[in-house]
C-alpha positions as CSV (number, residue, x, y, z in Angstrom):
1,X,34.3,16.3,-8.8
2,X,36.4,13.7,-11.2
3,X,38.9,13.7,-13.9
4,X,39.4,10.8,-15.9
5,X,42.4,9.8,-18.3
6,X,43.4,6.8,-19.9
7,X,45.5,4.2,-17.4
8,X,48.4,4.8,-19.3
9,X,47.9,8.4,-18.5
10,X,47.9,8.3,-14.8
11,X,50.8,10.7,-14.4
12,X,48.7,13.4,-14.9
13,X,45.8,12.2,-12.3
14,X,48.8,11.8,-10.0
15,X,50.2,15.6,-10.8
16,X,46.5,16.9,-10.1
17,X,46.0,15.2,-6.9
18,X,49.7,16.3,-5.3
19,X,48.6,20.0,-6.8
20,X,45.7,19.9,-5.1
21,X,47.0,17.7,-1.9
22,X,43.4,16.0,-1.5
23,X,41.1,13.3,-3.8
24,X,41.1,9.8,-4.9
25,X,42.2,7.9,-7.4
26,X,40.1,4.9,-9.0
27,X,39.6,2.4,-12.5
28,X,36.5,3.1,-13.8
29,X,35.2,-0.2,-14.8
30,X,32.5,1.6,-16.9
31,X,34.9,2.9,-19.5
32,X,38.3,1.3,-18.6
33,X,39.2,4.5,-17.6
34,X,40.8,5.7,-14.1
35,X,39.5,8.5,-12.0
36,X,40.9,11.5,-10.0
37,X,37.9,12.4,-7.5
38,X,37.1,14.4,-4.6
39,X,34.0,13.8,-2.4
40,X,34.4,16.0,0.6
41,X,32.2,18.6,0.4
42,X,34.7,21.1,2.5
43,X,38.1,20.4,0.4
44,X,35.8,21.4,-2.8
45,X,34.9,24.4,-1.1
46,X,38.5,25.4,-0.1
47,X,40.5,23.8,-3.1
48,X,38.8,23.4,-6.0
49,X,36.1,25.9,-6.1
50,X,38.6,29.3,-5.2
51,X,40.9,27.5,-8.0
52,X,38.6,27.6,-10.8
53,X,37.4,30.9,-10.2
54,X,40.9,32.3,-10.0
55,X,41.5,30.3,-12.9
56,X,38.5,29.7,-15.3
57,X,37.7,27.0,-17.5
58,X,37.9,28.2,-20.9
59,X,35.2,25.6,-22.5
60,X,32.2,25.2,-22.5
61,X,32.7,24.0,-19.1
62,X,33.1,26.8,-17.1
63,X,29.0,26.9,-17.2
64,X,28.6,23.7,-15.6
65,X,32.0,24.7,-13.6
66,X,29.6,27.9,-12.0
67,X,26.8,25.4,-11.2
68,X,28.6,22.8,-9.3
69,X,30.4,25.9,-7.6
70,X,26.5,27.0,-6.8
71,X,25.4,24.2,-5.6
72,X,28.9,23.4,-3.2
73,X,28.1,26.8,-1.9
74,X,24.4,26.0,-0.9
75,X,25.0,21.9,0.4
76,X,27.6,24.4,2.7
77,X,24.9,26.4,3.7
78,X,22.6,23.2,4.5
79,X,20.2,24.2,2.1
80,X,19.9,20.2,0.8
81,X,18.6,19.5,4.4
82,X,15.2,21.2,3.5
83,X,12.4,20.2,0.3
84,X,12.9,23.5,-1.6
85,X,16.9,23.9,-0.9
86,X,16.7,20.7,-2.4
87,X,14.8,21.8,-5.0
88,X,17.1,23.7,-5.8
89,X,19.9,21.9,-6.3
90,X,17.9,19.8,-8.2
91,X,17.5,22.2,-11.1
92,X,20.7,23.6,-10.8
93,X,22.0,20.2,-11.1
94,X,19.8,19.3,-14.4
95,X,21.2,22.4,-16.1
96,X,24.7,21.1,-16.2
97,X,26.1,18.7,-18.8
98,X,23.2,19.1,-20.9
99,X,24.4,16.6,-23.8
100,X,25.5,14.1,-21.4
101,X,23.4,11.1,-20.1
102,X,21.1,11.2,-17.2
103,X,19.9,8.5,-14.9
104,X,17.8,10.6,-13.3
105,X,14.4,12.7,-14.6
106,X,15.1,15.7,-12.7
107,X,11.5,16.3,-12.7
108,X,10.8,13.1,-10.9
109,X,13.2,13.9,-8.6
110,X,11.3,17.3,-8.1
111,X,7.9,15.4,-7.7
112,X,9.4,13.3,-4.8
113,X,10.6,15.7,-2.7
């Protein structure tokens, strides 16, 4: 999970990092922004998911968050370690951010499992 801001707004990302007590800041060279990101599954499930369940997003990102939370829960149960579970996760992820660019085609991933 990540949040991006222009470099001149780094204080927002620092406040997010402080609030959640986790994550790292790094420059994103692809779009010249600064990102706060968290990749630790346990921390995502313990801190991030409960927060956004308690305080739901008000935009279209709410649906993406629910899909993301479902993926985190699947992975916590170890479903990503089986072909059917990984297939389920790929299908959930394919529904996220429909207007965004995709590096991988979900059908190709599913075919390769």
